C-alpha positions as a printed NumPy array, in Angstrom:
array([[-23.504, 256.778,   5.677],
       [-23.861, 259.201,   2.792],
       [-26.551, 260.576,   0.511],
       [-29.806, 261.318,   2.279],
       [-28.692, 259.871,   5.614],
       [-29.902, 262.028,   8.488],
       [-29.524, 259.827,  11.547],
       [-25.979, 258.55 ,  12.048],
       [-26.219, 256.741,  15.379],
       [-23.261, 258.628,  16.873],
       [-25.085, 259.695,  20.042],
       [-24.279, 263.402,  19.614],
       [-26.354, 266.235,  18.102],
       [-25.317, 267.379,  14.617],
       [-26.611, 269.437,  11.718],
       [-28.815, 267.663,   9.204],
       [-31.365, 268.34 ,   6.507],
       [-34.672, 266.54 ,   6.142],
       [-34.888, 264.841,   2.756],
       [-37.884, 265.594,   0.546],
       [-40.64 , 263.   ,   0.928],
       [-42.196, 260.879,  -1.807],
       [-45.045, 262.733,  -3.495],
       [-47.62 , 260.413,  -1.916],
       [-46.34 , 261.311,   1.565],
       [-46.436, 265.087,   1.162],
       [-48.821, 266.949,   3.468],
       [-50.295, 270.27 ,   2.388],
       [-50.19 , 272.288,   5.592],
       [-47.364, 274.792,   5.983],
       [-45.241, 274.197,   9.09 ],
       [-45.798, 276.652,  11.918],
       [-44.291, 275.073,  15.045],
       [-40.84 , 274.211,  16.311],
       [-40.404, 271.248,  18.682],
       [-39.559, 272.36 ,  22.246],
       [-35.917, 271.38 ,  21.75 ],
       [-34.542, 273.873,  24.237],
       [-36.471, 272.338,  27.128],
       [-35.937, 268.681,  26.228],
       [-33.722, 267.918,  29.205],
       [-36.298, 269.357,  31.575],
       [-39.439, 267.923,  30.027],
       [-37.927, 264.457,  29.689],
       [-38.033, 264.49 ,  33.532],
       [-35.764, 261.492,  33.737],
       [-32.047, 262.042,  33.421],
       [-31.671, 258.263,  33.213],
       [-33.56 , 258.218,  29.906],
       [-31.235, 260.893,  28.524],
       [-28.155, 259.012,  29.722],
       [-29.351, 255.803,  28.065],
       [-30.093, 257.706,  24.878],
       [-26.629, 259.291,  24.748],
       [-24.822, 255.981,  25.296],
       [-26.988, 253.803,  23.038],
       [-25.012, 252.227,  20.207],
       [-27.264, 251.25 ,  17.282],
       [-26.322, 248.682,  14.665],
       [-25.88 , 249.618,  11.007],
       [-29.263, 248.04 ,  10.254],
       [-30.972, 250.185,  12.895],
       [-29.404, 253.341,  11.459],
       [-30.504, 252.399,   7.93 ],
       [-34.094, 251.611,   8.946],
       [-34.464, 254.813,  10.982],
       [-33.296, 256.843,   7.987],
       [-35.621, 254.93 ,   5.672],
       [-38.518, 255.641,   8.03 ],
       [-37.644, 259.343,   8.117],
       [-37.268, 259.453,   4.344],
       [-40.485, 257.596,   3.513],
       [-42.501, 259.171,   6.354],
       [-43.593, 255.726,   7.512],
       [-43.822, 254.192,  11.016],
       [-41.034, 251.851,  12.107],
       [-42.211, 248.657,  13.835],
       [-39.451, 247.233,  16.042],
       [-39.655, 243.731,  17.482],
       [-37.201, 241.943,  19.725],
       [-36.676, 240.432,  23.134],
       [-36.994, 242.584,  26.277],
       [-33.859, 244.59 ,  27.015],
       [-32.562, 244.821,  23.442],
       [-33.049, 248.614,  23.264],
       [-36.29 , 248.965,  21.312],
       [-37.533, 251.953,  23.305],
       [-34.098, 253.492,  23.865],
       [-33.592, 253.804,  20.099],
       [-36.412, 256.391,  19.978],
       [-34.709, 258.533,  22.635],
       [-31.346, 258.193,  20.894],
       [-32.77 , 259.464,  17.59 ],
       [-34.572, 262.382,  19.257],
       [-31.409, 263.405,  21.104],
       [-29.096, 263.184,  18.088],
       [-31.44 , 264.968,  15.658],
       [-32.683, 267.58 ,  18.136],
       [-36.347, 266.653,  17.734],
       [-37.476, 267.57 ,  21.233],
       [-38.717, 265.316,  24.017],
       [-39.971, 261.894,  22.937],
       [-43.761, 261.675,  22.968],
       [-44.283, 258.387,  24.781],
       [-47.522, 256.392,  24.459],
       [-47.256, 253.288,  26.685],
       [-49.959, 250.958,  25.361],
       [-52.127, 248.716,  27.54 ],
       [-55.087, 246.438,  26.796],
       [-57.381, 249.418,  27.503],
       [-55.653, 251.92 ,  25.193],
       [-57.729, 253.5  ,  22.414],
       [-57.069, 255.737,  19.429],
       [-59.084, 258.458,  21.171],
       [-56.695, 258.366,  24.131],
       [-53.749, 258.726,  21.763],
       [-55.269, 261.704,  19.941],
       [-56.878, 263.859,  22.652],
       [-59.02 , 263.86 ,  25.784],
       [-61.963, 266.188,  26.421],
       [-62.926, 266.821,  30.046],
       [-66.652, 267.416,  29.647],
       [-67.329, 267.052,  33.385],
       [-64.865, 269.805,  34.287],
       [-66.438, 272.095,  31.704],
       [-69.913, 271.386,  33.058],
       [-68.697, 272.099,  36.583],
       [-67.109, 275.396,  35.554],
       [-70.274, 276.368,  33.664],
       [-72.244, 275.923,  36.884],
       [-69.77 , 278.074,  38.806],
       [-69.967, 280.747,  36.113],
       [-73.762, 280.849,  36.39 ],
       [-73.642, 281.031,  40.178],
       [-70.921, 283.663,  40.18 ],
       [-72.775, 286.005,  37.914],
       [-69.894, 287.965,  36.412],
       [-67.349, 285.114,  36.402],
       [-66.374, 284.518,  32.74 ],
       [-66.667, 280.987,  31.359],
       [-63.262, 279.63 ,  30.179],
       [-62.918, 278.774,  26.494],
       [-63.491, 275.18 ,  25.424],
       [-59.802, 274.704,  24.618],
       [-59.044, 274.697,  28.329],
       [-60.791, 271.326,  28.624],
       [-58.989, 269.614,  25.762],
       [-55.557, 268.041,  26.093],
       [-53.84 , 266.415,  23.137],
       [-52.486, 262.906,  23.565],
       [-49.021, 261.787,  22.422],
       [-50.24 , 260.857,  18.932],
       [-52.304, 264.03 ,  18.641],
       [-49.325, 266.166,  19.695],
       [-46.978, 264.397,  17.26 ],
       [-49.267, 265.328,  14.336],
       [-49.121, 269.085,  14.956],
       [-47.601, 271.091,  12.054],
       [-43.939, 271.047,  13.123],
       [-41.119, 272.169,  10.869],
       [-39.247, 269.002,  11.812],
       [-40.868, 265.705,  12.79 ],
       [-41.434, 264.843,  16.434],
       [-40.528, 261.361,  17.693],
       [-43.536, 259.333,  18.841],
       [-42.859, 256.113,  20.754],
       [-45.843, 253.74 ,  20.748],
       [-44.529, 251.283,  23.296],
       [-45.572, 247.597,  23.371],
       [-48.416, 247.799,  20.86 ],
       [-48.758, 244.016,  21.059],
       [-50.428, 244.522,  24.463],
       [-53.284, 246.501,  22.895],
       [-56.843, 245.506,  22.177],
       [-57.043, 243.623,  18.882],
       [-58.72 , 246.583,  17.112],
       [-56.211, 249.335,  17.939],
       [-53.664, 248.66 ,  15.134],
       [-56.428, 248.867,  12.511],
       [-57.863, 251.963,  14.207],
       [-54.545, 253.728,  13.558],
       [-54.452, 253.027,   9.804],
       [-56.245, 256.184,   8.634],
       [-54.192, 258.373,  10.973],
       [-50.942, 256.88 ,   9.653],
       [-52.088, 257.298,   6.054],
       [-53.564, 260.797,   6.168],
       [-51.5  , 262.427,   8.941],
       [-54.516, 264.314,  10.233],
       [-57.485, 264.1  ,  12.589],
       [-60.493, 266.117,  13.698],
       [-61.575, 267.315,  17.133],
       [-65.391, 267.362,  16.777],
       [-65.872, 269.387,  19.975],
       [-64.022, 272.232,  18.222],
       [-65.231, 271.761,  14.651],
       [-68.881, 271.988,  15.786],
       [-68.324, 275.53 ,  17.08 ],
       [-65.904, 276.65 ,  14.347],
       [-68.304, 279.321,  13.042],
       [-68.423, 281.026,  16.461],
       [-64.89 , 280.175,  17.607],
       [-62.635, 279.321,  14.656],
       [-59.443, 279.075,  16.755],
       [-59.029, 277.416,  20.15 ],
       [-55.857, 277.046,  22.202],
       [-55.442, 273.544,  23.621],
       [-52.851, 271.944,  25.887],
       [-50.308, 269.589,  24.34 ],
       [-49.266, 266.215,  25.732],
       [-46.01 , 267.849,  26.84 ],
       [-48.139, 269.767,  29.324],
       [-46.086, 272.954,  29.312],
       [-47.476, 274.847,  26.335],
       [-50.63 , 275.414,  24.315],
       [-51.162, 275.438,  20.556],
       [-53.891, 276.998,  18.406],
       [-56.243, 274.583,  16.603],
       [-58.132, 276.059,  13.642],
       [-61.668, 274.833,  12.903],
       [-61.069, 271.67 ,  14.882],
       [-58.656, 270.163,  12.343],
       [-55.057, 269.031,  12.946],
       [-52.819, 268.185,   9.989],
       [-49.111, 267.473,  10.181],
       [-46.6  , 269.337,   8.05 ],
       [-43.925, 266.645,   8.506],
       [-45.073, 263.144,   9.399],
       [-43.622, 262.227,  12.809],
       [-41.008, 259.541,  13.287],
       [-43.31 , 256.898,  14.743],
       [-41.403, 254.102,  16.477],
       [-43.645, 251.204,  17.492],
       [-42.269, 248.489,  19.74 ],
       [-43.509, 244.935,  20.154],
       [-42.295, 241.995,  22.217],
       [-43.797, 239.626,  19.654],
       [-46.691, 238.495,  21.835],
       [-49.113, 238.678,  18.881],
       [-49.22 , 239.209,  15.126],
       [-50.473, 242.393,  13.498],
       [-52.926, 242.524,  10.554],
       [-51.455, 242.812,   7.014],
       [-52.993, 246.279,   6.323],
       [-51.167, 247.589,   9.396],
       [-47.877, 245.906,   8.482],
       [-48.118, 247.304,   4.938],
       [-47.89 , 250.82 ,   6.317],
       [-44.829, 250.138,   8.467],
       [-41.167, 249.454,   7.958],
       [-40.06 , 246.517,  10.107],
       [-36.926, 245.935,  12.139],
       [-36.128, 242.979,  14.385],
       [-33.493, 243.741,  16.997],
       [-31.073, 240.924,  17.716],
       [-29.374, 240.319,  21.049],
       [-26.003, 242.126,  20.961],
       [-22.899, 240.075,  20.195],
       [-19.665, 240.415,  22.154],
       [-18.298, 243.343,  20.132],
       [-21.496, 245.311,  20.625],
       [-21.669, 244.395,  24.305],
       [-18.152, 245.747,  24.751],
       [-19.13 , 248.958,  22.965],
       [-22.171, 249.343,  25.245],
       [-20.123, 248.714,  28.405],
       [-17.456, 251.142,  27.211],
       [-20.051, 253.846,  26.501],
       [-21.605, 253.505,  29.96 ],
       [-18.691, 252.581,  32.207],
       [-15.459, 253.338,  30.329],
       [-12.514, 251.373,  28.934],
       [-11.412, 250.017,  32.322],
       [-14.771, 248.33 ,  32.819],
       [-14.367, 246.507,  29.499],
       [-10.887, 245.294,  30.463],
       [-11.882, 244.266,  33.986],
       [-15.293, 242.871,  33.065],
       [-14.218, 240.52 ,  30.272],
       [-15.042, 237.418,  32.293],
       [-18.456, 238.789,  33.209],
       [-19.206, 239.535,  29.564],
       [-18.282, 235.947,  28.66 ],
       [-20.418, 234.597,  31.504],
       [-23.318, 236.801,  30.408],
       [-23.128, 235.536,  26.822],
       [-22.963, 231.925,  27.982],
       [-25.83 , 232.341,  30.408],
       [-28.12 , 233.776,  27.695],
       [-28.535, 230.269,  26.237],
       [-30.621, 229.323,  29.276],
       [-33.094, 232.224,  29.087],
       [-33.517, 235.879,  28.262],
       [-31.189, 238.443,  29.803],
       [-31.197, 242.208,  29.237],
       [-28.059, 244.2  ,  28.535],
       [-28.678, 246.493,  31.497],
       [-28.347, 243.439,  33.753],
       [-24.78 , 243.049,  32.494],
       [-24.106, 246.737,  33.162],
       [-25.437, 246.38 ,  36.695],
       [-23.259, 243.321,  37.328],
       [-20.066, 244.987,  36.057],
       [-20.814, 248.163,  38.004],
       [-21.186, 246.203,  41.24 ],
       [-18.202, 243.937,  40.605],
       [-15.73 , 246.794,  40.246],
       [-17.271, 249.433,  42.495],
       [-14.984, 249.773,  45.49 ],
       [-17.64 , 251.33 ,  47.74 ],
       [-19.821, 248.21 ,  47.519],
       [-19.075, 246.098,  50.607],
       [-21.549, 243.235,  50.094],
       [-20.98 , 239.723,  48.771],
       [-20.368, 240.662,  45.163],
       [-20.469, 237.151,  43.726],
       [-23.823, 236.352,  45.312],
       [-25.323, 239.704,  44.337],
       [-24.051, 239.477,  40.749],
       [-25.735, 236.073,  40.476],
       [-28.964, 237.674,  41.725],
       [-28.642, 240.516,  39.205],
       [-28.26 , 238.08 ,  36.303],
       [-31.526, 236.233,  36.894],
       [-33.398, 235.176,  33.752],
       [-36.266, 237.288,  32.49 ],
       [-37.758, 234.161,  30.956],
       [-36.739, 230.525,  31.262],
       [-36.026, 227.617,  28.964],
       [-36.584, 223.949,  29.829],
       [-37.848, 224.834,  33.285],
       [-34.701, 226.652,  34.416]])
């Protein structure tokens, strides 16, 4: 791709420049933070996630929509069947563009906007206040010690380059959560009242980020992004979202990969020999998908077992077990 393309989908880091945003998506605060790129492999904590990110092969449509989301500073809502790579795309973009560890917000029916922004441990502060009174000379820790930013709150810090925020399976949320996020998505800022109330006495407080390994200063209880984060929202299509929410998002529906893309995925993970040897399994996988949902990693598992010399079990029986449907059709 040419022009203002930033993300290329090549799976390898490269130099790039962030395109200027539309005037209505410009945020006033000057950037002051760099994402913790140098520690991404450590803070990701799962080498498997990094391996999947490096070997993910996006379609041309995925590359175009990611770039459009970066350019317009708008969230990207991705729908598709389980196992099509909705979440992995976020890790692939972060790895290629050097945007630091993905800030992952796995949504449940109990998730709230407050949880996404920050948590304040009032009980711990009350406990420490009691210890300080009993200890006489023991100093009371600052209030920032009891505040930890959530994944959304951390993503909106004033970074020089956008962080990647993965809001995973938003369709599992309470019905009000998508609408509760509208103002945050529009304004790119939020307030921490526990800090703004004491701004006259303590204008700056250091709070812990969602990453957990570093603190950031918050001035007068207000957080405003410098570059709107790349917000990737996934949905398995279990419910519809309200029009005001959809209006603020770009939308992408991931299709199940065809044979050419399956071969590219197998080649990226297991090499050229696996593609040549696993041709029959790829055909069987494609044919079997008509009876129910299968995930691409099931195919990878089957090919790995079929051609792994150290495996001494009944390969045919185990491969059949690996390729069990995630969902069924017509009672199968």
